Legacy VTK file of the C-alpha trace (Angstrom):
# vtk DataFile Version 3.0
C-alpha trace
ASCII
DATASET POLYDATA
POINTS 156 float
-84.653 25.451 -42.830
-87.254 22.820 -43.322
-89.546 21.707 -40.433
-89.919 18.402 -42.007
-86.143 17.908 -41.887
-86.190 18.436 -38.032
-88.864 15.877 -37.374
-87.465 12.463 -36.848
-89.714 9.379 -37.080
-88.575 8.119 -33.701
-89.859 11.436 -32.247
-93.426 10.905 -33.493
-95.978 9.442 -31.269
-99.233 8.534 -33.034
-101.303 7.541 -30.046
-100.690 9.994 -27.084
-102.083 8.524 -23.788
-101.940 11.860 -21.987
-105.284 13.470 -20.989
-104.318 16.781 -19.568
-101.432 19.363 -20.077
-99.126 18.234 -17.320
-99.452 14.555 -18.594
-98.797 15.571 -22.275
-95.673 17.613 -21.337
-94.366 14.569 -19.280
-95.217 11.981 -21.933
-93.779 14.096 -24.800
-90.506 15.053 -22.666
-90.150 11.226 -22.334
-90.316 10.906 -26.059
-88.107 13.943 -27.022
-85.446 12.782 -24.399
-84.664 9.638 -26.697
-82.854 12.147 -28.920
-79.149 12.334 -27.964
-79.226 16.173 -28.389
-81.359 16.467 -25.139
-78.975 16.752 -22.225
-81.292 16.742 -19.201
-84.770 15.621 -19.245
-85.723 16.974 -15.800
-84.489 20.524 -16.763
-86.293 20.273 -19.921
-89.613 19.406 -18.230
-88.984 22.329 -15.749
-88.367 24.718 -18.628
-91.629 23.462 -20.201
-93.735 24.120 -17.108
-92.100 27.465 -16.625
-93.021 28.472 -20.021
-96.667 27.408 -19.659
-96.791 29.673 -16.446
-96.492 32.698 -18.697
-99.512 31.461 -20.778
-100.825 28.292 -22.358
-99.161 27.226 -25.597
-102.402 25.459 -26.365
-103.156 27.783 -29.331
-106.772 26.194 -30.162
-108.391 24.600 -32.962
-106.963 21.255 -31.534
-103.420 22.386 -31.697
-100.802 22.794 -28.933
-97.134 23.950 -29.316
-95.456 23.422 -25.942
-92.101 24.913 -26.380
-89.114 26.192 -24.414
-85.517 27.577 -24.812
-83.167 25.871 -22.336
-79.560 24.898 -21.880
-80.776 21.368 -21.423
-80.541 20.828 -25.113
-77.705 21.077 -27.610
-79.869 21.934 -30.678
-83.337 22.518 -31.816
-85.352 19.326 -31.397
-88.938 18.719 -32.236
-91.280 15.932 -31.219
-94.766 15.421 -32.661
-97.763 13.530 -31.008
-101.428 13.047 -31.731
-104.425 12.043 -29.722
-107.656 10.957 -31.320
-109.574 11.601 -27.981
-107.776 14.960 -27.320
-106.236 16.119 -24.109
-107.058 19.134 -21.999
-104.196 21.357 -22.621
-106.085 24.633 -21.260
-106.251 25.873 -24.746
-107.288 29.391 -25.623
-110.549 28.158 -27.206
-111.209 25.901 -24.117
-111.327 22.775 -26.381
-109.093 19.753 -26.283
-105.939 19.506 -28.247
-105.309 16.804 -30.624
-101.992 17.720 -32.317
-99.033 18.539 -30.259
-95.637 19.857 -31.578
-93.017 20.114 -28.641
-90.221 22.355 -29.699
-86.916 22.914 -27.594
-83.923 24.663 -28.465
-80.943 26.388 -26.815
-80.760 30.198 -26.099
-78.219 30.617 -28.746
-80.332 29.225 -31.598
-83.024 32.069 -31.177
-83.324 32.953 -34.644
-83.760 29.295 -35.860
-86.145 28.585 -32.870
-88.456 31.641 -33.735
-88.500 30.411 -37.412
-89.586 26.933 -36.402
-92.256 28.477 -34.337
-93.471 30.814 -37.186
-93.520 27.913 -39.637
-95.604 25.833 -37.198
-98.186 28.564 -36.615
-98.494 29.396 -40.369
-98.771 25.886 -41.658
-101.323 24.663 -38.807
-103.355 27.630 -38.771
-105.078 25.922 -41.771
-107.833 23.244 -40.915
-106.858 21.235 -43.883
-103.314 20.699 -42.670
-104.411 19.810 -39.216
-106.839 17.250 -40.703
-104.135 15.763 -42.889
-102.038 15.142 -39.697
-104.916 13.554 -37.984
-105.458 11.129 -40.861
-101.902 10.165 -41.182
-101.136 6.521 -39.785
-97.318 6.434 -39.735
-94.597 8.552 -38.633
-93.258 8.695 -42.387
-96.559 9.876 -43.513
-96.688 12.706 -40.811
-93.028 13.890 -42.118
-94.098 13.502 -45.890
-97.315 15.558 -45.237
-95.358 18.307 -43.431
-92.896 18.445 -46.281
-95.636 18.707 -48.794
-97.281 21.449 -46.742
-93.975 23.419 -46.601
-93.490 23.037 -50.405
-97.164 24.307 -51.028
-96.438 27.329 -48.776
-93.048 27.936 -50.308
-91.371 27.779 -46.761
-87.920 26.566 -45.927
LINES 1 157
156 0 1 2 3 4 5 6 7 8 9 10 11 12 13 14 15 16 17 18 19 20 21 22 23 24 25 26 27 28 29 30 31 32 33 34 35 36 37 38 39 40 41 42 43 44 45 46 47 48 49 50 51 52 53 54 55 56 57 58 59 60 61 62 63 64 65 66 67 68 69 70 71 72 73 74 75 76 77 78 79 80 81 82 83 84 85 86 87 88 89 90 91 92 93 94 95 96 97 98 99 100 101 102 103 104 105 106 107 108 109 110 111 112 113 114 115 116 117 118 119 120 121 122 123 124 125 126 127 128 129 130 131 132 133 134 135 136 137 138 139 140 141 142 143 144 145 146 147 148 149 150 151 152 153 154 155
């Protein structure tokens, strides 16, 4: 499974307007709901907030990966957004997040869902990879960059 093949250009937002966690989740849910595999945007949002209550998905180093497993989706769907100014995502390091991957998947795709989460954590633990995405100026460039990172890490 390649992360880059799961990221669709219409689900890439290069200028996130949100300034805090709630706004980020709502703005990204609006974006990800454009995908036909999302069955219920409101249930998706509810699942995201329920997951955040367990602990922040603001990992730190400018990265947040809001995620949830829910029956509001038919398959694993990923949306990506970035914010030059950053948004307060209540991250573990108390710093604003600039890069956001929203990951949703149905309960029955648990193995694939966990694989996606593992790949994201591995790729974007590297400062160089986070900077590459911050410099990218088009959705196509984001996807190509992720594909190159996966190839360099022998992931997939």
